[in-house]
C-alpha positions in Angstrom: -131.0 32.7 176.3 -133.5 35.5 175.8 -130.9 38.3 176.7 -128.4 36.7 174.2 -130.9 36.8 171.3 -131.7 40.5 172.2 -128.1 41.1 172.2 -127.5 39.5 168.9 -130.1 42.1 167.5 -127.4 44.9 168.1 -125.2 44.5 165.1 -126.1 43.6 161.5 -122.4 43.0 161.0 -122.3 40.6 163.8 -125.2 38.9 162.2 -123.5 38.6 158.9 -120.3 37.2 160.5 -122.3 34.4 162.3 -124.2 33.6 159.1 -121.0 33.3 156.9 -119.3 31.2 159.7 -122.4 28.9 159.6 -122.3 28.6 155.7 -118.8 27.8 155.7 -119.4 25.0 158.3 -122.1 23.5 156.0 -119.7 21.2 154.0 -118.9 19.1 157.2 -122.5 17.8 156.8 -121.4 15.4 154.1 -118.8 13.8 156.2 -121.1 10.7 157.0 -120.9 10.0 153.4 -117.2 10.9 152.9 -115.5 9.8 156.2 -112.0 9.9 154.8 -112.6 13.7 154.4 -112.8 14.0 158.2 -109.1 14.9 158.2 -110.1 18.4 156.7 -112.5 19.1 159.7 -110.3 21.7 161.3 -109.8 23.4 158.0 -113.4 24.3 158.0 -113.7 24.5 161.7 -111.1 27.2 162.3 -112.5 29.9 159.7 -116.2 28.9 160.1 -116.2 28.5 163.8 -114.0 31.6 164.2 -116.4 33.7 162.4 -119.3 32.6 164.5 -117.4 33.2 167.7 -116.3 36.6 166.5 -119.9 37.4 165.5 -121.2 36.5 168.9 -118.4 38.3 170.9 -119.1 41.6 168.6 -122.8 41.1 169.1 -122.5 41.0 172.9 -120.9 44.4 172.9 -123.8 46.8 173.8 -124.2 49.1 171.1 -127.1 50.1 168.9 -127.6 49.2 165.3 -125.6 51.3 162.9 -127.3 54.4 162.1 -128.1 54.3 158.5 -128.7 58.1 158.5 -131.5 60.3 157.6 -130.1 61.4 154.4 -130.6 59.4 151.4 -126.8 59.7 150.7 -125.8 58.6 154.2 -128.4 55.7 154.0 -127.1 54.4 150.7 -123.5 54.9 151.8 -123.9 52.7 155.0 -126.1 50.1 153.1 -123.5 49.8 150.4 -120.6 49.5 153.0 -122.4 46.7 155.0 -123.1 44.9 151.7 -119.3 45.2 150.8 -118.1 44.1 154.2 -120.3 40.9 154.1 -118.9 39.9 150.7 -115.3 40.8 151.7 -115.7 38.9 154.9 -117.4 36.0 153.0 -114.4 35.8 150.6 -111.8 35.6 153.2 -113.6 33.0 155.3 -114.6 31.0 152.1 -111.0 31.1 151.1 -109.3 29.8 154.3 -110.3 26.1 154.1 -108.5 25.9 150.8 -105.4 27.6 152.3 -105.3 25.8 155.5 -105.3 22.6 153.9 -102.2 23.6 151.7 -104.1 23.0 148.4 -104.0 26.9 147.2 -102.0 29.9 148.0 -103.6 32.9 149.7 -104.3 34.6 146.3 -105.4 31.4 144.7 -107.8 30.6 147.7 -109.2 34.1 147.6 -109.7 33.8 143.7 -111.6 30.5 144.4 -113.7 32.1 147.1 -114.4 35.1 145.0 -115.3 33.0 141.9 -117.6 30.9 144.3 -119.6 33.6 146.2 -119.9 35.6 143.1 -121.2 32.7 141.0 -118.6 33.1 138.5 -117.0 29.7 138.1 -113.4 30.3 136.9 -111.3 28.0 139.0 -107.5 27.4 139.6 -107.9 23.8 141.3 -107.6 20.5 139.7 -111.0 18.8 140.4 -109.5 15.4 139.8 -107.2 15.7 142.7 -109.7 17.6 145.1 -111.6 15.8 148.1 -115.2 15.8 147.8 -115.7 18.0 150.8 -113.9 20.9 148.8 -115.9 20.2 145.9 -119.1 20.6 147.8 -117.8 23.8 149.5 -117.2 25.3 146.0 -120.7 24.4 144.8 -122.4 25.4 148.1 -120.6 28.9 148.0 -122.0 29.4 144.5 -125.6 28.1 145.8 -125.6 30.8 148.4 -123.9 33.5 146.5 -126.8 33.3 143.9 -129.1 34.5 146.6 -126.7 36.8 148.4 -125.7 37.2 152.0 -128.5 39.7 152.7 -131.2 37.6 151.0 -130.1 34.6 153.2 -129.8 36.6 156.4 -133.2 38.0 155.8 -134.6 34.5 155.7 -133.9 34.2 159.5 -133.6 37.7 160.7 -135.4 40.9 159.5 -135.1 44.5 160.9 -136.1 47.9 159.7 -133.0 48.2 157.6 -133.5 45.0 155.7 -135.2 46.6 152.5 -132.2 48.9 152.3 -129.7 46.1 152.5 -131.8 44.2 150.1 -131.9 46.8 147.6 -128.2 47.6 148.0 -127.3 44.0 147.2 -128.9 44.2 143.7 -132.3 42.8 144.3 -134.8 45.3 142.6 -138.1 43.6 143.3 -140.1 43.0 146.3 -142.6 40.4 145.0 -144.5 39.7 148.3 -146.2 42.0 150.8 -142.9 42.4 152.9 -139.4 41.7 152.4 -139.1 38.7 154.8 -142.1 36.8 152.6 -140.2 37.9 149.4 -137.1 36.3 150.6 -139.0 33.2 151.6 -140.8 32.8 148.2 -137.6 33.0 146.3 -135.8 30.5 148.8 -138.8 28.1 148.4 -138.7 28.3 144.6 -134.9 27.9 144.5 -134.8 24.7 146.8 -137.8 23.1 144.8 -135.8 23.5 141.7 -132.7 22.2 143.3 -134.5 19.0 144.5 -136.2 18.5 141.0 -132.8 19.4 139.3 -130.7 16.8 141.5 -133.3 14.1 140.8 -133.3 14.8 137.2 -129.5 14.6 136.9 -129.4 11.3 138.9 -132.0 9.8 136.4 -129.8 11.0 133.6 -126.7 9.2 134.9 -125.2 11.3 137.4 -124.1 10.1 141.1 -126.3 11.9 143.7 -123.2 13.9 144.8 -122.4 15.2 141.2 -126.2 15.7 140.7 -126.5 18.1 143.8 -123.2 19.8 143.0 -124.2 20.6 139.5 -127.8 21.4 140.4 -126.6 24.1 142.9 -124.1 25.5 140.3 -126.7 25.5 137.4 -129.5 27.2 139.5 -127.1 29.7 140.8 -125.6 30.3 137.3 -122.3 29.4 138.8 -120.6 26.9 136.7 -118.2 25.1 139.2 -118.2 21.4 138.0 -116.9 18.3 139.6 -115.5 17.1 136.3 -112.2 18.4 134.6 -114.1 18.8 131.3 -117.3 20.3 132.9 -120.6 19.0 131.5 -118.8 17.9 128.5 -117.3 15.1 130.5 -120.6 13.2 130.3 -121.2 13.6 126.6 -125.0 13.1 127.3 -127.6 15.2 125.6 -130.3 14.5 128.3 -127.8 16.2 130.9 -127.2 19.2 128.7 -130.9 19.5 128.3 -131.3 19.4 132.0 -128.5 22.1 132.4 -130.0 24.3 130.1 -133.4 24.2 131.7 -131.8 24.8 135.1 -129.5 27.7 133.5 -132.4 29.5 132.2 -134.5 29.1 135.4 -131.5 30.5 137.3 -131.1 33.6 134.9 -134.8 34.6 135.0 -135.9 37.4 137.1 -137.1 35.9 140.5 -140.3 38.1 140.3 -141.1 36.5 136.7 -140.4 33.2 138.2 -143.1 33.8 140.8 -145.6 34.5 138.1 -144.8 31.3 136.5 -145.0 29.3 139.8 -148.4 30.9 140.3 -149.4 29.6 136.9 -149.7 33.1 135.4 -148.3 32.0 132.2 -149.7 34.7 130.2 -148.5 37.4 132.5 -145.0 35.7 132.4 -144.8 35.7 128.6 -145.4 39.4 128.6 -142.6 40.4 130.7 -140.3 42.4 128.3 -137.2 40.8 129.7 -138.4 37.3 129.3 -139.4 38.0 125.8 -136.0 39.6 125.1 -134.3 36.6 126.4 -135.8 34.2 124.1 -135.4 36.6 121.1 -131.5 36.8 121.9 -131.3 32.9 121.9 -133.2 32.7 118.6 -130.9 35.4 117.0 -127.5 34.1 118.3 -128.0 30.3 118.2 -128.4 29.6 114.4 -125.5 31.8 113.3 -123.1 30.4 115.8 -124.3 26.8 114.9 -123.5 27.2 111.3 -120.1 28.9 112.1 -119.2 25.9 114.3 -120.2 23.4 111.8 -118.1 25.1 109.2 -115.1 25.9 111.5 -115.0 22.7 113.3 -116.1 20.2 110.4 -119.1 18.9 112.5 -122.6 18.2 111.2 -125.4 21.1 111.5 -127.3 19.2 114.1 -124.0 18.7 116.3 -123.5 22.6 115.6 -127.0 23.4 117.0 -126.5 21.2 119.9 -123.2 22.8 120.9 -124.4 26.3 120.1 -127.7 26.1 122.1 -125.8 24.8 125.2 -122.7 27.3 125.1 -124.9 30.3 124.2 -127.3 29.7 127.1 -124.2 29.0 129.4 -122.7 32.2 128.2 -125.9 34.3 128.4 -127.1 32.9 131.6 -123.4 33.6 133.0 -123.3 30.0 134.3 -120.0 29.0 132.6 -120.7 25.3 131.9 -119.1 24.2 128.7 -119.1 21.0 126.4 -115.7 21.3 124.7 -112.6 23.5 124.5 -112.9 26.9 122.9 -109.3 27.0 121.6 -110.5 25.7 118.2 -113.7 27.7 118.0 -114.1 30.0 114.9 -113.5 33.8 115.8 -116.9 34.7 114.9 -118.7 32.1 117.4 -116.3 33.4 120.1 -117.4 37.0 119.4 -121.0 36.0 119.7 -120.1 34.3 123.1 -118.4 37.4 124.3 -121.4 39.6 123.6 -123.7 37.0 125.3 -121.5 37.2 128.3 -121.4 40.9 128.3 -125.4 41.0 128.0 -125.7 38.5 130.9 -129.1 37.4 132.4 -132.2 38.8 134.0 -132.0 41.5 136.5 -132.9 40.4 140.1 -131.7 36.8 139.1 -128.5 34.9 140.0 -127.0 35.9 136.8 -124.4 38.7 136.1 -123.7 40.8 133.0 -125.1 44.0 132.2 -128.5 42.3 132.4 -130.9 41.7 129.8 -133.3 44.5 130.8 -130.7 47.0 130.5 -129.8 45.9 127.1 -133.4 45.9 126.2 -133.9 49.4 127.5 -130.7 50.7 125.8 -132.0 49.2 122.4 -135.5 50.8 123.0 -134.0 54.4 123.9 -132.0 54.0 120.7 -135.3 53.1 118.8 -137.1 55.9 120.3 -134.5 58.5 119.6 -134.6 57.3 115.9 -138.3 57.5 115.9 -138.3 60.8 117.3 -136.1 62.3 114.9 -138.3 61.0 112.1 -141.4 62.0 113.5 -143.1 65.4 113.4 -141.6 68.1 115.9 -144.7 68.1 118.2 -145.5 64.4 118.2 -145.3 62.9 121.6 -143.3 59.3 122.0 -144.1 57.8 125.4 -142.0 54.5 125.6 -142.9 51.8 128.2 -141.8 48.2 128.9 -143.6 45.4 130.9 -142.1 44.3 134.2 -143.4 41.4 136.3 -145.5 43.8 138.4 -147.0 45.4 135.3 -146.3 48.0 132.7 -143.8 50.9 133.6 -142.7 54.0 131.6 -139.2 54.4 130.4 -138.8 57.8 132.0 -135.7 60.1 132.3 -134.5 58.8 135.5 -134.6 55.2 134.2 -132.9 56.2 130.9 -130.1 58.1 132.9 -129.4 55.1 135.4 -129.3 52.5 132.5 -127.0 54.5 130.3 -124.8 55.5 133.2 -124.5 51.8 134.5 -124.0 50.4 130.8 -121.3 53.2 130.2 -119.5 52.4 133.5 -119.7 48.6 132.7 -118.4 48.8 129.2 -115.3 51.2 130.4 -114.6 48.9 133.5 -114.6 45.8 130.6 -112.2 47.6 128.4 -109.7 48.7 131.0 -109.8 45.2 132.6 -109.3 43.6 129.3 -106.2 45.8 128.5 -104.7 45.2 132.1 -105.2 41.4 131.4 -103.3 41.5 128.1 -100.2 42.9 130.2 -100.5 40.7 133.3 -101.3 37.4 131.5 -99.1 38.2 128.4 -102.1 37.2 125.9 -103.7 38.3 122.7 -106.6 41.0 123.2 -109.1 38.5 122.0 -108.1 36.0 124.7 -108.1 38.9 127.3 -111.5 40.1 126.2 -113.1 36.7 126.7 -111.7 35.9 130.0 -112.4 39.3 131.4 -115.9 39.4 129.9 -116.3 36.0 131.7 -114.9 37.6 134.8 -117.0 40.8 135.2 -120.0 39.0 133.7 -119.6 36.4 136.5 -119.7 33.6 133.9 -116.8 31.2 134.3 -116.0 30.3 130.6 -112.3 30.6 129.8 -110.4 30.5 126.6 -107.4 29.2 128.3 -105.9 32.0 130.5 -107.3 31.0 133.7 -105.9 27.8 135.2 -103.8 26.7 138.2 -100.7 28.2 136.7 -102.1 31.6 136.1 -99.9 34.3 137.9 -101.3 36.3 140.9 -101.5 39.7 138.9 -104.0 38.0 136.6 -105.9 36.6 139.0 -106.1 39.9 141.2 -107.6 41.5 138.0 -110.0 39.1 137.2 -111.0 39.0 141.1 -111.7 42.7 140.8 -113.9 42.2 137.8 -115.8 39.5 139.5 -116.5 41.5 142.7 -117.6 44.6 140.7 -119.6 42.5 138.2 -121.5 40.6 141.0 -122.3 43.9 143.2 -122.9 45.9 139.9 -120.0 48.4 140.3 -121.9 51.4 141.9 -122.4 49.4 145.3 -118.5 48.8 145.4 -117.7 52.4 144.7 -120.3 53.9 147.1 -119.3 51.4 149.8 -115.6 52.0 149.3 -116.0 55.7 149.1 -118.2 55.9 152.2 -115.8 53.6 154.2 -112.8 55.9 153.2 -114.8 58.7 154.3 -115.5 57.3 157.7 -111.7 56.3 158.4 -110.7 59.9 157.3 -113.2 61.3 159.5 -112.1 59.3 162.4 -108.4 60.0 161.8 -109.3 63.7 161.9 -111.2 63.4 165.3 -108.1 61.7 166.7 -105.9 64.5 165.6 -108.2 67.0 167.0 -108.2 65.2 170.4 -104.4 65.2 170.4 -104.2 68.7 169.5 -106.6 69.6 172.3 
């Protein structure tokens, strides 16, 4: 046994394959409560068990851990490729239960898995005709996807490359003395909120099954629902309030949540991203409420209720809804698109550009204007407050922020235009659904449904993966992977020529 454990340390990729296989097997745990779903056991055992077996076989092949290289470029390339492999493998294995059961085609199954692991929430299945084990599978994918495969792996296994992989997956903060304690602290908060959220939903009128599924998807800012009309199916103010609270917890930077959990409320309230989040809500909810009241002929109070929930859902990139957006005024739709593009907190389960980057872009614009209006020799030294203290807005941070935002908006425009062609829809409709895809939100104006064609689903899948892994990880990983393949082919030709 000791020899096997030692062998399992030889390959990070093998560890990830085993982990993903185990996660896909987890829905089988609900069979004691839903014995009728036992007929689907093999649909989970084949991909989940197969992934575990393949992982064990590859881990037993004696070879050292992949060399992450001595140069920064080589290290980043291998880390990004590892993360990209984990997510690609997770999507494939997560899709197979849907495909093997005959519920979805391969493209639809991949779409559902991508939407699940990336915590997007766009769906092509009819939940009214879907067995509980598959509804749990969707929700559990989102719950784990909110943390990320690397984060979950670090809970059980940590090596010298853990920090590189942790950062490559999009987690910028190390909030405890070491990376494993950081992952454990985040996991503890995550699970405590899950238990409290599930109990709150049960008290508010949900069943235990619906409560745990909605709690997993609210915290992960995922948005999958067990009901056709999402949260709107319940028509309950209490359930909407619970959902808003869980969505805001999920969209808040984990490092800031640690401050809150430690009772450091003053320090939490000083974090620039937290302040900006509440400012965005304060600025966007009232005009949306008045627009809805006028456009839908409802009361101001009802307008505020719907605006608060849907703006929180869009900005947190959760994607829960209380009503159809088909009749919404264009002004309110535009605000939702802006909220989806901004997204939630960096280092949280949310997607989008991220509030901290939007905040920094606005600060940079303000600083630029201030510098132009100030005397030539005046010094402007902008800064912002992170969870671990005050930090300068220096040239490197400015370059990284503007570069990411530029790439994000370019990809958004490109994807929106492609979706207008693939889905044969208006630009407004395409902009809404692709903003939802790249922002990993899950709201749809009607384009994404069980009848959506494969081309549209593929475009949205690309958007979801790019958005969840923050564009550069995908580009760096793919480029590095192609480079390795190219070098390998060159070596083969040289050997044959020799």
